[in-house]
C-alpha positions, 0 to 999 in steps of 0.5 A: 820705789821703796824697799818694801815695794822692791821686795814685793816685786821680787817675791811676785816675779818667779812666775813672770821670770819663768814666762820671760825665760820661756819666751826668750828661749823660743825667740832664740831659735829659728828654723829654715826649711829645705825643700824643692831646692830652696831655703825657706825663708831665704833671708832670716834676721835674728839676734846674737845668741840665736840658734838657727836649725835647717831641716831638710824636707826635700827628698834628696840630700843638701848641705849648709855651708857658710860662704866664709867657711864659718860653719858647714853641715854634713850632707843632710838626708830627708828629715835630717837637721843641722843647727848653728848658734850665731853669737856675733852680729853680722851678715852670714851668706850660705849655700848648699855645696851640692847645689850651689845655686841654693843660697840664703842669708842670716842677718845677726843683730846685736842684743840691745839693752844688755851691753855696757858701754866702755 
């Protein structure tokens, strides 16, 4: 591409950059609903850097506790939320410490295309 072509591309991109940023921001957040003693969805796959927000839509308190003790919420009353940002790829098992039969899994995948091989 010529230097003029690159300048034209860069000059035309502010709107495109704003759109991509909005899409990226939306993609970097996921929600898990808590209702009727279940996490929905029970298994979520996200990319590293994504914030997962749990929302208690049940009429009794629940918690979110990592099986590996990486994160833990306070008791969430109805409509309360808890958020955690997953920065490291891996599989994260969690449960409600008040109702241990309630379990869920967050699978965090590496962000591709942005890392430099060493």
